C-alpha positions in Angstrom: 93.6 -6.7 -9.2 92.2 -10.1 -9.9 88.9 -9.4 -8.2 88.6 -6.2 -10.2 89.1 -8.1 -13.5 86.5 -10.7 -12.5 84.1 -8.0 -11.5 84.5 -6.2 -14.9 84.0 -9.5 -16.8 80.9 -10.2 -14.7 79.5 -6.7 -15.3 80.1 -7.1 -19.0 78.4 -10.5 -19.1 75.4 -9.1 -17.2 74.9 -6.4 -19.9 75.9 -8.3 -23.0 75.2 -11.9 -22.0 71.4 -12.0 -22.3 71.5 -10.3 -25.7 74.2 -12.7 -26.9 72.3 -15.7 -25.7 69.1 -14.6 -27.4 71.1 -13.8 -30.6 72.5 -17.3 -30.7 69.1 -19.0 -29.9 67.0 -16.9 -32.3 69.4 -16.0 -35.1 72.7 -17.9 -35.2 71.5 -21.4 -34.5 68.5 -21.3 -36.9 70.8 -19.9 -39.6 73.3 -22.7 -39.1 70.4 -25.3 -39.1 69.1 -23.7 -42.3 72.5 -23.9 -43.9 72.7 -27.6 -42.9 69.2 -28.4 -44.3 70.0 -26.7 -47.6 72.2 -29.6 -48.4 69.5 -32.1 -47.6 66.1 -33.2 -49.1 64.3 -32.8 -45.8 60.5 -32.2 -46.1 60.2 -30.4 -42.8 58.3 -33.3 -41.2 60.4 -36.5 -41.1 62.9 -37.1 -38.4 65.9 -37.8 -40.7 67.2 -35.6 -43.4 69.0 -37.2 -46.3 72.1 -35.4 -47.5 72.2 -34.6 -51.2 75.1 -32.3 -51.5 74.8 -29.3 -53.9 71.8 -30.8 -55.7 69.4 -28.2 -54.3 71.6 -25.3 -55.5 72.1 -26.8 -58.9 68.3 -27.3 -59.3 67.6 -23.7 -58.3 69.9 -22.3 -61.0 69.0 -24.8 -63.8 65.5 -26.0 -63.3 63.6 -23.4 -61.3 62.4 -20.6 -63.5 59.9 -19.4 -60.9 62.7 -18.6 -58.4 64.7 -16.7 -61.1 61.5 -14.8 -62.1 60.8 -13.9 -58.4 64.3 -12.7 -58.1 64.0 -10.4 -61.1 60.7 -9.1 -59.8 62.2 -8.5 -56.3 65.2 -6.7 -57.9 62.9 -4.4 -60.0 60.7 -3.7 -57.0 63.7 -3.0 -54.7 65.1 -0.5 -57.2 61.9 1.4 -57.5 60.9 1.0 -53.9 64.2 2.2 -52.5 64.4 5.3 -54.8 60.8 6.4 -54.4 60.6 5.8 -50.7 63.7 7.8 -50.0 62.7 10.6 -52.4 59.2 10.9 -50.8 60.6 10.6 -47.3 63.2 13.3 -47.9 60.7 15.7 -49.5 58.3 15.2 -46.6 61.1 15.8 -44.1 62.3 18.9 -46.0 58.8 20.4 -46.1 58.0 19.5 -42.5 61.1 21.2 -41.2 59.7 24.5 -42.4 58.0 26.8 -39.9 54.5 25.3 -40.4 51.8 25.4 -37.7 50.5 21.9 -38.5 53.9 20.2 -39.0 53.7 18.1 -35.9 50.3 16.8 -36.8 51.4 16.2 -40.4 54.5 14.2 -39.2 52.2 12.0 -37.2 49.8 11.5 -40.1 52.6 10.5 -42.5 54.3 8.2 -39.9 51.1 6.3 -39.0 51.0 3.9 -42.0 54.3 2.4 -40.9 52.6 1.4 -37.6 50.0 -0.7 -39.4 51.0 -4.3 -40.0 51.8 -5.4 -43.5 49.0 -8.1 -43.6 46.3 -5.7 -42.4 47.6 -3.0 -44.7 47.5 -5.4 -47.7 43.9 -6.3 -47.1 42.9 -2.6 -46.6 44.5 -1.6 -49.9 43.1 -4.7 -51.7 39.7 -3.4 -50.8 40.7 0.1 -52.0 42.0 -1.1 -55.3 39.1 -3.4 -56.0 36.1 -1.6 -54.6 37.2 2.0 -53.8 39.0 2.9 -57.1 36.4 1.1 -59.3 33.6 3.2 -57.7 35.4 6.4 -58.6 36.1 5.3 -62.2 38.2 7.2 -64.7 41.3 6.4 -66.7 43.5 6.0 -63.6 41.1 4.7 -60.9 39.4 2.4 -63.3 42.5 0.3 -64.1 42.5 -3.4 -63.1 45.0 -2.7 -60.4 45.3 -6.3 -59.1 44.3 -7.9 -62.4 47.4 -7.6 -64.6 51.1 -8.1 -64.0 52.1 -4.5 -64.7 49.3 -2.8 -62.6 49.8 -5.3 -59.8 53.5 -4.5 -59.7 52.7 -0.8 -59.4 50.0 -1.4 -56.8 52.6 -3.1 -54.5 55.1 -0.2 -55.1 52.4 2.4 -54.3 51.5 0.7 -51.0 55.1 0.1 -50.1 56.0 3.7 -50.6 52.9 4.9 -48.7 53.7 2.6 -45.8 57.4 3.3 -45.3 58.2 6.8 -46.5 56.9 8.2 -43.2 59.4 6.2 -41.2 62.3 7.4 -43.4 60.9 10.9 -43.0 61.5 10.8 -39.3 65.2 9.9 -39.9 65.6 12.6 -42.5 64.0 15.2 -40.1 66.5 14.3 -37.5 69.4 14.7 -40.0 68.1 18.0 -41.3 67.7 19.4 -37.8 71.3 18.5 -37.0 72.7 20.7 -39.8 74.2 23.8 -38.3 72.1 26.8 -39.4 75.4 28.8 -39.8 76.3 26.7 -42.8 73.0 27.4 -44.6 73.1 31.1 -43.7 76.7 31.4 -44.9 75.7 29.8 -48.2 72.8 32.2 -48.6 75.0 35.2 -47.8 77.4 34.0 -50.6 74.5 34.2 -53.0 73.5 30.5 -53.3 70.0 29.8 -54.5 67.6 27.5 -52.6 68.4 24.7 -55.1 72.2 25.2 -54.7 71.9 25.2 -50.9 69.9 21.9 -51.1 72.4 20.2 -53.5 75.7 21.6 -52.1 75.0 21.9 -48.4 71.9 20.0 -47.2 72.3 16.8 -49.1 76.0 16.3 -48.3 75.3 17.0 -44.6 72.5 14.4 -44.4 74.5 11.6 -46.0 74.7 9.7 -42.7 70.9 9.7 -42.7 70.8 8.7 -46.3 73.1 5.7 -45.5 70.7 4.5 -42.8 67.6 5.1 -44.9 69.0 3.3 -48.0 70.0 0.4 -45.8 66.5 0.1 -44.3 64.7 0.6 -47.6 66.9 -2.1 -49.3 66.2 -4.5 -46.4 62.5 -3.9 -46.4 62.2 -4.2 -50.2 64.1 -7.4 -50.5 62.3 -9.0 -47.6 58.9 -8.1 -48.9 56.5 -10.8 -47.8 53.4 -9.9 -45.7 52.3 -7.1 -48.0 52.9 -9.3 -51.0 51.0 -12.2 -49.5 47.9 -10.2 -48.4 47.7 -7.9 -51.5 48.3 -10.2 -54.5 49.4 -13.6 -53.1 52.1 -13.4 -55.9 49.5 -13.2 -58.6 48.3 -13.0 -61.2 50.0 -16.3 -62.2 53.1 -15.6 -60.0 53.8 -12.4 -61.8 54.3 -10.5 -58.5 55.8 -13.3 -56.4 58.7 -12.0 -54.3 61.6 -14.1 -53.3 60.5 -14.3 -49.7 57.0 -15.5 -50.8 58.6 -18.0 -53.2 60.8 -19.4 -50.3 57.7 -19.6 -48.1 55.7 -21.5 -50.7 58.6 -23.8 -51.4 59.2 -24.7 -47.7 55.8 -24.7 -46.2 53.2 -25.2 -49.0 55.1 -27.7 -51.1 56.9 -29.1 -48.1 60.4 -29.0 -49.6 62.2 -27.5 -46.6 65.7 -28.4 -47.9 65.0 -26.6 -51.2 63.5 -23.6 -49.4 66.5 -23.4 -47.1 68.9 -23.4 -50.1 66.9 -20.5 -51.7 67.0 -18.7 -48.3 70.8 -19.0 -48.2 71.2 -17.7 -51.7 68.8 -14.8 -50.9 70.8 -14.0 -47.7 74.1 -13.9 -49.5 72.8 -11.6 -52.3 71.1 -9.2 -49.8 74.2 -9.1 -47.5 76.5 -8.3 -50.5 74.2 -5.5 -51.8 73.8 -4.0 -48.3 77.6 -4.0 -47.7 78.3 -2.4 -51.0 75.6 0.2 -50.4 76.9 1.1 -46.9 80.4 1.4 -48.1 79.5 3.6 -51.1 77.4 6.0 -49.1 79.7 6.2 -46.1 82.5 7.2 -48.3 80.5 10.3 -49.3 79.7 11.4 -45.7 81.1 14.7 -44.5 81.5 16.1 -41.0 80.1 19.5 -39.9 
């Protein structure tokens, strides 16, 4: 009996141990170090970090308008990015679950942008906005897409939706294919229109997929960095600077690692709270087939 218990524990450690070790080394320990440095004035270079208590946090909320502005920008971007990415992803999935000859090819085409890295994607779209659209001209394409605060904001939203809606499309396709056809056929026999079937049957049945897609979209939107860096660098005049980019500039460009760590902790708490509330809200609306 004792040998069997030891064998079970050893088997569990073999499967879980490596992942747990990497989690502590890559996630837990850096997080705890960041929490410690957030209470110091460390510049990221010196050997010793002077403890300053809550001074970094007080400075962020009272004397750092750039961080507050970047937070409002990120919040607006997240709201639009999450809604549009999920709507586009769901529409694509709904259309590409129809009996179309080219649906597999179209699924691949719409998924491909997500495979491209954010930095490369930003530089590609920077060329499109500056050179490509200007050569076409017209009231829409002739706009200074990266030259003003409002157009730069929408430029980032457009690229973000274009990049990530295909990934959410795959999740929605899986959820739509899991719906029992008998439910849809029963609703149609009862006289439900296509719109009623969509609202009353399909959407409630894909709520588990919606929960996952909303969580992913919120995480991607809040952590926007590489696309923001390569497309606008936070410009013009920090009008499109995301929280992640603000933290990066604070810690590595200005060499105020303690202040950057404090901002990262605040950022983590806000994103964690919003994610928990979102998951609880959408999971409460899930139904079983």
